[in-house]
N, C-alpha and C positions, 0 to 999 in steps of 0.2 A: 430488674436488670440481671442478666446472667453473668456471675462472677467466676464461673468455672474456667480454669486455665489448663486443665488436662483433658485430652480427648483421645479416644481410641484411634481416630483417623483425622488428620488435618489435610485438607485439599487446598493446594495453592493455585489459584486461578478461578475466576468466576465466569468463565466463558461457557459455551454450550457443553464442552466436554467436562468441565468442572461441575456444572449443574447436573449432568448425567451421572457422574460419580456420586454426587450428593444424594440423588434420588435412590441409587442402589444401596448406599449406606443406610439411608432412612428405612428402606424396605427390609434390610437385614437387622434392623433395630440396633445399629451401632451409633454410639455417640460420636458426632463428627462436627467439624467446623470448616466452612469455606472462607478463605482469605483472598480478597480481591483488592488490588492496589488502586483501582479506579471505580468507574460506575459498573453496574451490572452489564455483563457481556461487553466489556470495555472495547475489545477489538472490533466488534460489530459496530459499536457506536462511532468508532473512528473511520469506518468505511465512508466512501463518498456519499453525499446526501441522497443522490438519485440512483444509487447502485441497484442493479437487479442481479440476483443470484444466478449462477449457472445451474445449480441443482434445483429440482422440483421440491415443493414444500414438504412432501412426505419423507424425503431423505434428510430433512433437517429436524424432524420430530425427535423428541426425547421423552422418556417416561410414559410412552403410550398416549400422550396428549395430542390430539389431532391438530395439525397446523393448517388452518383454512386460509387460503389466499384468494384474492380476487383476480389474480393474474396467472398465466401459465407458469411463470417463474416468479417466486416471491421477491419482494423488495425489502430494502433495509428497514424502513419503518414497520413493515409487517413483522419482520423477524424480531425487532426490539419489543414490539407488543407481545408477541408469542412467548418469548422467554420471560418477560415480566409476569405474564399470566401463569406460566408454569411455576415460577418461584413463589407467587402468591398462593396458588392452589395447594401446593405441598408444604407451604410455610417453611421453606428451607432456611437452615441456620447459616447465614452468610454475613460477613463483616465487609462492607464496602469502604473504599478509600482507606484501606489499611495495608500498607506495603510490607511485604516480608523482606527483612534486612539480611537475615542469616538463618541457616539451619545447621545445627551441630549435633553430633551423636554423643550420648553420655558414655559412661564407662561400659566396657564389654559385659560386665555383670548385670548391667541395667539396660535392657533393650528399649531405651526411651530416647526420643529426639527432642531437642530444645529448639523452639521456633521463636525468633525475635522479630517483632514487627515494629512499625513506626509508633505503635500505641501500647503494646503489651508484650509479655513473654509467656509463651505457652509450652506445654510438653505434649508429646503424642507418641503412641506406640507405632503408628504407621503414618507415612507421608505419601501423598499423591501429588505429583507435580503436573499440573495441567495448564501450563502457561501458553501453550500454542506456539505459533510462529509469526503471526502478523504483528503482534503488539510490541515486539522487540525488533527495532530496525536492523537491517543488514546493511552496514555502512559502506560507503565507497572507500573510506580511509584515504582521502586525498586532502592536501592542504586547502583550507578555506571551507571545508564542509561544515565547520562550526560557526560560520558567519550568520548574522541575524537573518539574512535573506534565504537561508537554507532551512527547509523543514522536511520531515520524513512522512508527512501525511498529506494526502490530497483530499479536499472536502468538496469543492465545487468549482465550476469554471469561471463564474462571473468576475472574480477579482483580476483575472488575467485577460479580460477583454481589451483588445487593441494593444496588447503588450507582446513582446517577443519571448517565446517560451522554449526552453531546452528540456526535453524529456529523455532520461536515461533509462533504457529498458525496452523490451519488445514482447512482454507477456501481457496478460489481461489488464493489469493495473496501468502499465505505461500506455498501452493502446487506447484505453478508455480516456486517460488524461489527455493524450494528444488529440484525439478526435473531439472531445468535449470542448477543450480550450480553443481549438481551431474553429469550431462552429460558433464560438462566441466572439470571433474576430481576432484571435491571437495569431501571431506569426510563429509557427511551430517548427522546431527542428528536433529530430530524434538522434540519439547516440546509442548504437546497438553493438554489443560486443561480438556477436556472431554474424552470420551471413544472411539472416532472414528474420521475418516476423515469426514469433513463436508458434509452433504447430498446435499448442494447446489453447491458443486464443479462441474465444467463443466463435463458433462457426458462422454466426450471422454478422460478426464484427470484422473478422479477418479480411474478407474481400474489400471491405470499406477502407481499412487503413492501407492495404496494398495499392488500391486504386488512387488514393490521395497522394501516396508517394510517387506512383508512376506518372501522374499528371503534373507533379511538381507543386501541388498545394501544400504538402508537408515535406520538408527536406529531411533526408536521412543519411547518416554516415554509418555504413556497416563496417564490421571488423575494427571498431573504434572504441576508445575509452576516454573518460575525463581524466586529465592529469592534474589540473589545479583550478580552483575557483578563487577569483579575486573580486574585490569590490565592484569593479566595472568591466571585468573580462573573464572568460573561461577558456582554458587551454584544452584542446581535444587532440589526442593522438590518433591519427588516421593512417591507412596504408600508404598515403602519399606524403606523410610527414605531419609535423605539428601545425594545427590550425588554431588561431586565437580569435575568439569571438569578442568583439569590443562593444561597449555600451554606447548606443546611439539613441536618438529620440524615438519614442514609440511610433508605430505605424499609424497613419491616419485611418479612422473608421471607414470601412468600405463594405458594400454588400458582398456577401459570399457568392462566388460564381460569376461576378462581373468580369469583363475583359481586363479592367484595370487591376483588379485583385489577382486574377490568374496570371497576368503578365509579371506582376511583382513577385509572386510566389514561384512562377515557372522559371524565372531567371536563375533560381538556385536549385539545382537538381542533383544533389548527391545524397546518399543515405547515411544514416548514422547507426552504428551498431549498439546493441544494448547488453546489459549484464543480466544474468539470470534472476537476480534477486530483487531488483528494485527498478523503479522508474523515477526520474527526477526532471523537474522543469525549473529553469532558472530565469527569473524575471529580471533582466538587467535594467529595465527602465526604471524600476524603483529599488534596484539593488537587492532583490529578494530571490531566493532559490527555494523551490519545493522539491522534495524527493519522495517518490512513492515506492513502497517496498512490496515485493511479492516473492514468494518462495515456491513457486509452482513448477520448478524444474527448468532445465535448459531447453531452448528451442531446438528442433531438429535442424540438420544441416543441409537439407535438400530444398533450396529455395526455388520459387517460381521466378518469373522474370522480375527484374528490378531496375531501377534507374541507375545509370552510371554517368560519369562525366568528369570533366577536369576538376582540379582542385578549386574549391570555391574561393571567391574573393573575401576580403575581410570587411566588406563595406557595412551592410546594415544587419545588425543583429543585437538582440538583448535576450536574456534567457530567464525563463520561468520554470520552476520544477515542482515535482510532486512525488509522493511516495506512499504506497499502500498495497495491500494484497487482496486479490479477489479469488474467491473459490472457483 
């Protein structure tokens, strides 16, 4: 067992960038340690189960190790396998499930940092912080966000089948969550802070979400924000004023695309605006909210056509949420 507590370099974060830094430290014959609070590439592990990367596999490679994918764009399982293989091949020195609690500098005369973790105290001459942006949620900071029904990661759509879902956001994370849950039978509403679906949304997905909003299958409120989340309702600030979505019974299972389903969804036609950093869905049917986080930048403000209409009624709605970031 390695009992060394001093390293030339300590790398905080065991994601792709942290691993790439470890590879370079190893090549330079530096003694180093990677500290990761969760599993290997923890952020990628928390991506949605069926996620496909926007980047091609060669752009995700580190250390000169080829990333071979069976698809034009690699998937989450393929990425997890790839980074496991790199870690094993280079025998990287990494401590998993060891959270860094604090980093402090020693006296000026001693250029050494003290790193305190959940398990040990280390010292290092240099510190590399490679914590990324996805693993740390960008919160809404509204009352009720800490309710048990609120989560900041979206994994898969099945739990939201036949439920009412509120997705906050209009970038890749939010759009994927909205479309996936809708296709599993959820009644989806989006809250979008700006005036359009994000321009950076994957080019093969963006027309899909825009068409779902235009036809009324997915409801959206543009220029809107969530004001408060309560156990059975959510307050949304819209250009027309405050809208409260109340908890009602879940919608009955219906085939997607049937006239009954379309008429139910088509009756509610206004859009919801999103924030730049996250997407969230609130499932009011079981008093659960999911929030998905993304930090890929603000959507541009030149929208194509979009649905408008009168202020929606407060009749049927429950909210499901999700939060995550996609490259």
